[in-house]
N, C-alpha and C positions, 0 to 999 in steps of 0.2 A: 400291568403296574398301573395306579394315575397317582398322582403325589397332588396334595395339598399344601400350596404353599401360603404358611402368614408369613408377615411382614413384607409382602408381595410390591408395596408402594415406596420404600424404601430403593436406596440405590443398591446392597447386595442385593436383595430380594427381586427387582425389580429385574436385576441381571441375572440372575439364574432362571427366570421364565424363559428368556432367551438362549438360556445356554439347553434347555431340554427341547423346548421349541425345534432348535434345530435337530436335534440328536430323535426328533420323532417322538418324544414322548410324554402321552398326556398329561394336564397337569391342571389344577384349579387353583381361584385365586382367594382367601380367606378375607370377606370384608368386615372388619373389627367393628365402622357404626353399623350394619345392618348385618348381622349375624344369620338371623335366618334365613337369607339369601342367597346363604355359601350353598356349595352345592355336594350332595349328600355321598355319592356314590366313589370316594375317593378310599384306597386302602393303606397311605403311605401319608407322611408328615414332615416336611420339614422346616423348623422354626427359627425363622427370623427373625421373628418380634420382637422388638426391645430398642431402645436408646443407646446409642454408642458414643464414648467421650468425647466423640468431636460434632455428635446432632447438633443443629443450627439452636435448638432449644436448650442447650446444655449454656447457652450466653446467658440467662436469665437469672434474675438473685437463687431464685425458689428453684434449682436443678434436683438438689438433693429429693427433696417432696416428689420432684416429677421422675426423676429414675426409678423412685418404690411406685407409685403410682402404675406406672410403664412398665418398667420391668419386671418386678413382682406382682402385684394387683392384674395389671396386664394378662402375665401368665396365667393367672389362677384363671381368668375368664377364656383362654383361648384352651385350655386342657380339661376346663369342663364342657364346652360345644365338644370338642374332639371327644369325650369319652362318651357320647353321643351315639359314634359311629362302632358297631358292634364288628364291621369287616379293616379295622385297622388292624396292619399285621407289623408294618416299622412306622417308629417315629429317629428324625434324627435335629436331635436339636443344638445349635450353634450357638458354643459358648466361649470364651475368651481367656489367652496367657493373664489376663489380669486377676484372674480368678486367684491366682498362686500367689503373687506377690514376688517382689525382687527376689533373686536367690545368687549367691556364688557358683554353686554348683549347679548343673545343668540338671533342669526339671522332668521328670517322668512322671508318670498315670498316679504313683506312691506317694511322689512330695506333698509335703502340706500344704494346704491352702490358707493363705493368710494376704488378703486383702489390702493396698496401701489407701485407696482410695472407695469412694461410694458407688462408682460405676463399677469397679471388681465386687462389691459385698455385694449387691444388689443381682449383677451374674450369677454368685456365686448362691445367692440364695435361688434362681430363675437352677439351677441345676438341682438343687434339692427338692425341688418343686415338680421335677420332669422325673428324678430317679423314686422319688414313691408315686409318681406317677404307674410308670414302669413295674413298678411292683404289685400297684393296686391293679393294673387292667392286665399284665399277662403278656402287655407290648414289649416285642424284643427292641432294644433304644439303644442308639450309639448320639451317646456328645461327646461332639467333635469341640475341641479347646484349640482354637484356629490362634495361631501367633501372630505376627506384623504383616497387615497384609498388605499387600501393594500391587501394581497393573492395572492392564484394561482389557474389560471383556475382548473376545478378539471376534463379537458379533455385530455387519456391520452397522446397525442402528445405533452399538453403543462406541461408536469414535470418539465423542468427546466426555464422556465418563472416566471418572480415576477414580481408583479408591487409592491413599496415601500414606504413607506417614506425615505428619505435619512437617516436620522438616523438607521432606520430599517435596510437600506441597509449595514450600515457601520459594527453593530452588526454582521450580517450574515456574514461579510468578516473575521469575530475571530480576533476585532482590542481589545488591550487591552484600549484603550482609544477609546472616542467618542464625535467628534466636535458638538457640538448644539449653536443655535445661545440664547436660553434661556432656564434653565432645568424649568422657572415655564409657557414655552409657553404650550396654552392647543389647543388639536388639537381634532376633530370630525372622528374619524375613523370607514373605512365600507368596507365591505368583497367586491374581486369584481365579486364575484359570485352573493354575494346579488343586488350589482349594477349592472350584466348585468340580474335578474329578476326583478328590478323594470325597465329597457329599454323594456325588452318585455311586462310588463305590459301595460304599455307608449304607445303600439305600436295596440295592443287592446282594453284598453277604452273606454268605449261610457261617460264619466263623463267630466264634466267641458265645460268652453267656446271655441272657435275658437282658443284659444289663452293661454296657460298656463305654468306659471311659477313655478317648483318644486324642492324643496332640496331633497335631495336624501342621508340621513343623518341619523348616530344612534341616535342623539338627547342629544349624552353623552359626557361633556367634557373631555381629558385623556391630564395631562400632558407629558410632551418628560421625566421626569423623572420617573413618573410611567411607562412608554412607555419599558423602561433601566431593570426595576425592573421586569416587565413582563417576558422581554425575560431571565432575566439575573433567573430567575424561572424555567421555562423549561430546559435552559442549562445550570445548574450548572456553568454559570459564572457569573465572576464580571468584571463592564467596568468602569473607570474614566471619567466623565463626564465633559469636556473643553468646559466652556463656552465665546459668543464673548460679553457678560454682554451688547448686547441693550434691548432696552425695552421689555417686552414681551407683545407675541401678542396672539389672544386669536381668532378660527375659532371653532365655536360652534353653529349647526344648530338645527332648529324644523324640526320634520317627519309629524308632522300633517295633512298637507296637504295631502303628498302621500300617509298617509293611509287614508284618504277622497275620494282621486280620484283616486289614481292607485289600494289600496287596499293592499298596499306593507308593510311591514313592515321588518326590518333586521333579519337574521337566526343567523348569526356569531358575539359572544361576542369578545371580542380585546384578548383574551386570547388564543381564538378558531383558530385567525388568524396567532398569533405569533405562534402556536403549528402546524397549517398547514405550516407558511413558514418553519419553523426550520425541520420541517418532509421531506420537500423534498429534502433536504442535506443530507448526510449520516453523523450517528452520530457516533463519534469518543471517545474510551473510551482509554485515553491511561494508562500505566503498568510503575510507576516509575515517582517519581515528583522531580528528579535530573539536572545531568546540559544538559543530553540530552535530557531529555525532554524542557527544557527551549530554546535549539537551534530548535529543529523543532519547539514549535508554531511561535518563528520566521520566519519561512518559512513557517510557515502557513497564517501568518499575509500580509505577502508580498504579495501572491496569494489571495488578494482579492476576485477572482471567482473561487475558489478552490470550487466543488462540497460538501466540506463536512465541518462540523463546528464539534469545539473537544469539548464537551459537559460534562467533568467528567475528571480525576485523581485517580486512584488508588494506593498508597503507604502505605507498613507493616511498617515504620516506626511511633511511636504514634508519636511523635513532631511532622510532617507535620499534622496531619489527621485535616479537615478544613482549611490548610492552602492555600494561594492563589497563583497560579505559571502563569503568565502574562495573570490575569484576568480570568484562570479557577479556579475551586474547586475543592480541594483534598477530595472526596467525602466516601471513605472507605478503605480495603486494599483487597490483591489480593484474599483474602476467601469468600471477599462481590460480587467479579464477576456473581454468579448465579444469586443473588438477583438481582443485580443493572443490570446486562441484562434485565429482565425481568419488571423492575419496568420505567427503561430509555429508553428503547429500543433500543440498541445500535446497529448500523448495523456495526459497525469492530473495532478490539481490536488490537491496535499497543504497542508491547512491545518495549520500550526507557530504559533497565536498559543493556547496552552492558558490563558490568563489568560481570555479573552475566546471559548474556543472555539465555546460552539453558539450566540452570536450572530453570531460570523463566519463559520463553518458552511453555518448558514441562510442568509447574505449570501448566498455565494460559489454554494450552490444554486440560489439564483436567477436568477442573473448565467451561470453555465455553460451554454454549448451543451450543447444532445443529446448523449448516449453519449461523454463525459468523465469518466469516475470520480471521485468526488473522497473522498480519505481523509483522515483527521486522525492528529494524537497526542494520546493519551488525556489526561492531565494534566498542570496544573501541580505535580505534586508529583516526575514523573518527572525533569520539568527542573531542578526545585528542587534533587535527588538526583544529579544527571547522568546517568541510567537513562535515558539517550533511546538505541534503537538501532532498527534498519531493522525487528525482528520488534513494537517497539511500535505503529511504523505499523497503522492500524485502518480499515478502511471508512466513509464517514460512516453512522451510525447515523440512525434518526427521530430520536430524544432530540439529535439535533446541529441540527436543523429547528427547536428551538422559538421559535428566536429571541432567548433573553435565555441571559446566564451561569448556567451551573449553578452552584447554592450549595455552599460550600465548606465544610464542618463540619468541629470541632476534632478529628481521630478521634482521637490522645492524651488529651487531656481527658475523653473518649467512654471508653477504654479505661481509664483512672483509677476514673473513677466506678465501673467494671463489677467493679473487682474482689472479689475473694472473693463475688460476689451469688449467688444463685439467679434465676432470670427465667421467667417462664411464657409463654409466646406462644400465647393462640387463634387459630386459623384459620392456623397456625403452618408448614403445606405449601403453602398459596394464594403467592400472587404476592407481595405484599408481605411478608406475616408471614414467609416462605421465604427473605426477602433480608435482614429481619430476624436473622432466624436465624444467615445467613451472616455479616452484622457484628458478630455479639456472639460466634461461633466463632471470630472473629478478634481479641476482647479477651482482657480480665483478668478475665472471667468464672468462674466456679465451675460452674456447673452449669445448662442449657437445658433444659427442659420443653417439647417439642414437644408442645401438639393438635389435631386437626385429626380431621373426621370421615371423612376420605377415606384411605381405605387405600392407595390406589395413589398417591395423592401423598407420603403418608409414607414408602411404600416406596422412592420414588424420590428424596426428601429424603434416607433415609439411607443409599441408596445413595451418594448422590453422596460428603456429608460423611465415609462411613469410609474413603474413598480418602485423605482429609486428614488423618486423626485423628493425635498426637502426645501426649507425655507431658506439653507445657506449654497443649494447647486446652483447654475445658471440658469436662464431661461433658456426654454428651449423653443425653438419656430422651424416645421418642418414646411418647406415649401417644394412643392410640385414643380418639374421645368426643365427643358434641355438647354444647354450650354451654346447650342447653335442661332437658339434666341433670342435675338438682341434685346428686344422688345421686355422680354420677360425679364431679363437680364437686370434691364434698365429700373423695371417695379421695384424691384427687389429691392436693390441699392436706394433707389428710393423713399423706400418704405425704412431701412433702417439706418445709422450710421455706424457703419463698416469697418473696424480699426484693420483687419486682418484677412486675407483671403488664400484660403487654402484651396490648387487647383489638382484634384484628386479625381476628377472625371475624364476618363479617357475610353478608347476601345485598345484593347490588350491583348486578344487572340492572333496569335501568326498568323496559322494555316488559313484562318477565315478570312482575315484583314486581305491575306494576297489575292483571295478570291472579291475582295468588296474594296479596293484601294480607292475610290471616290468618296465613299460611306467613311473612311481614314483619316482622308484627308479634311472633310469637312468638320469632325469633333476632334481632333486630334490638333489640327493646327488651325483653321477657321474657329472653333469655338475657342482653343485657346486665344486668338487675338481678340475674339469678343470680350472674353471675361480680362484682359490687359486692359483695353477700349474702357472698359466700366469701372475698371480700378485710378484710370487716367481721368475720367471725366469727375468722377464726384471722389477723387485725390482721398486714396484708400492709400494710409501710409505702407502695410505692408504686401506682397505678392509673394505665396512660394510654391514654387511647381514642383509636382512631384514627376519624375523620368524613371528613365529605364538605363542598364546598360547595355538594350540593344540599341540605344540612340549612338553609341562608339562603332565607327566603322561601320554603316548599317547596310544588310544584306537586304532586310526585309521591309515590306511598309510600313509596320507598325514602328522602326528602328528609323526611319525616315521620317516619318511623322514625327516622330517623339524629337528626332535630334533636332526638326524644323521649330518644334515647341522652344526647344532651350534657347535655337537662336532668337527666336522672337523676346526671350527675359531678357537677353544681353543688349538688344536691339534696345528693346523700352527703358533698361537699366541706364544705358546712352544718354538717351535723351531726355532723361526725368531724375536728374542726379538728387533732388530733394525726397524720396522718396527708397524704398527698398526692393526691388525686386530681382529675387534668388531662385535656386531651381537646386532641388536636393535627388541623387543620383544613386538606385541603389538595385541588384539582381534580383533575382526572383524570389519574390513571398509565398513564403508556406500557407501552404493549406487557401490562396486567396482563389476567389470562386475562376475558374477557366484555367487553375495553373493545374499541374500533372498527380501533385498529391491525391485529389478528391479521387482522381481518374485513378492513381495507385491499391489506392486504400478499398474504393468499389471492386476491381477484380483481386484484391486478397480475399475479402470477404463471402464476393461471390466465388473464390477460386476457380477464376478462368487465369487466362494466361497474361502473364504483367508484360506491360512493351515501351520499349523501350524506343529509340531511333535509332540510335548509335552506342554500340561500346564505352566507345572512347570517348563521349560525349562529357561534355565538362559542365558545371552552372556553377553562380555564385552564390548563397542561399542567407535568407535573412528570417525568424518568423514576423507574424503581422504585427504583435504585438513592439518588436523591436523596431520597425519599420516606422509604426506609427510616432514614435519617444522619439528615433532618429528625427521623423522631418519636425517635430516642434521646438527640438533641441538646435537644429540648425534655425529655425527661426529664429531662434533668442539669438545667437552669437553671430548668425551671415551678417554681411555688411551689401551694399547693393552692386551687384553684378557678380555675383560668387557662384559658381556653382560647387555645390561641398557633397562628399559622397566618403561613403561607410567603408573604413578597413574590415575587408569582409573575410581577411584570413586567404586560406587554399580553397582554388572551387574543387570543387565535388564533382567525383565521378559518379555520373547517376547510376552505372550498372553497382556500384557497390549502396549507395544510395536505397537503392531495390532491394538488393541482398539483406542489410539490414532490417529493411523495414519488416520484410518477410520473416525474417528472426525476429523483431521484434513483440510478434502474433503469434510466437511459439512454433513457429513451422520452416521447412525448411527448403530454401530453395531451390528452384529445380525438379525438387520431387514430390511436394505436396502442393507447389504453385511455381508452374513454369514462367522462364523471362525468357522471351521472346525481343529480335533487331524488327524493326519495318522499316527502318529506312527514313535516313531526314527528311524533312518536309519543305515544300519552297518557302523558301527566307529564310531556315534555319542555318545557325551556325556549331560546326563542334565543340568550338570554344567561344565564351564572350568574353568582354575586355571590360574595365573599371572604367580606361579611363583614353584616351590617344595618347598620350604620351605618358607613363608612371615615371618618367624620371622628373615631371616638371609639378609633384603633387607636394602639397606644402599642410605641415601638420596646422591644426588649428587651435584653439585657445581650448577643449574641450580634446582629450584624447580620443584617439580611433577614428576619432572625425576627419578629413583633409581638403584641402581647397584646391581642387584643380585650375589650372591657367593653361586655356585653350583661345588659341586664338579665332577667330570669324574672320577668314579674307576679303570679308565686304567693310572689314574697321582696320584703319589702319595702327592699331594699335591692341594689346592681348588686354580681353574682358581678366581682372586681376584687383586684388583689394588693394 
């Protein structure tokens, strides 16, 4: 047997070719544009050719004429071509229940045909042509009237293909409302794979007369409202039905003849079909039932072809349990995620709680089963401004698993204070320095001078920012130089009238500095003194030192040299009360150069053991953008001599962080990626501290930024505001 497939470029025909290919059945395709190019050695035909009621062409005004041209005249041309093949033994024509018209009783093959639309009428004309062809050429013919087709082909190449009822297509498009003609309409739904099995049975069956009309249906009627309820059960969604209130129609068939002549009966229930349809889309669980959730659901509604379906929401608010947000049900709390993920088979989790994103994302990352990707909305600002779109959704970032909300700074206040000012940022091409540059570049500053000793890093930063330059942007000046070089600093200060120095340049790698203490002293201490002297000489109003929690009760060379830099700032503040000298202290900055995160990410990528110094080690963490904005906000609010620091929440256990980071990549700690202890290195502590005396911290004018009152024993009074 070799089968000619007509209409093989349509959705059904294309899917059926894969069905035959999977079973090793030879086939060829009818080329309606060049019939003479079609292979002639076939002995069977399956005729899918024609337009359906939902073909894209049906949107045209001349749809009725088009239906007649394609379904009737086109069928005549197909039959004329097939008639030339003297080897033809079997013809299977694909008809439709629309040829019958609506009926209050079950439709049998003997039921009268009273089509109620142009599509049904043209398909009935097809049937008459096929019956005449069978009689004229004595070809055994099965005319299969397929009822409402639903489902997905099970061939891998057809994963995104779906033949659906108009109503179900709306539901799969995440719509909170569904338009139906009448909720009492009865349909007889049949799975696509079952329909293909019936076609194959018709190709090989030896039963029946020369021409047989056979219904391919389930034999069971389902109302549109019941179809919606089944969908809702599978997806935890609720939809409002909008009816046009026309008279209800009923298309329910009898499958007895198909069982008798083809030995066929359907295997898939309507529930199976809907479940398979939704399974072909990514099932998304949204965390948080607030404003952000509602906005993102609106975006999913706009993109009806999105390859996702939102199948549930979790929220810890007891009042929201069981509630509905734009058609999606709140099915539990965040703590229920492990259970829900296994019972509802979610493919993705979306955290839509930007006001507490990092804390919630960290918790979700610890609860989500391996292999389920976690995505987040970026910021509360995007929600406030209504700027939430699918493009705003990003993968979970390591900074999201810090376990505390990110500190939000007043960017407008920072921008206002930068107006007309010139900034010098030392270490300006480094991790923190370059982010400070980026944030200043989006402010009202007049000029930004980038000073760094790395020509490669300066080149890359200049290339990045050059793509964003505009007439309203600050002037950018890139200068190579080392803070150890007093003459170079003098040249820069004479060249520009500087209003503020942000001193980010430093050596900071703990083990390396333990082996090179002299170099640490020259850069971190003497280099800082050089910058301070330059500020005094040229009467630069503001100076901000970036320090570290390792300066508190220091054990390492890094800690001692940075503490010395802090004391220098305090000394200059005492001696020059008409200027502002201040220091900003914070913990580890995620993903900064030389930090642990790039190492962890490389080890995870390479599947090599992830190395931690000690299983009890803890550290305070913040993101690079958070650190940069903190520095600028401290510059805005700080007073001469102040040491400001961030409320960084509870310290993070490095072992816990490492395990979450592995899970975040869909891997299993200790199985996919081993985690091993290598021991504390010289100069490292088990636990860091943010202040010498936490009891003497004072709240600043900005929430979560504190002022430390720390006594320098070389002076008689504390350095404070």
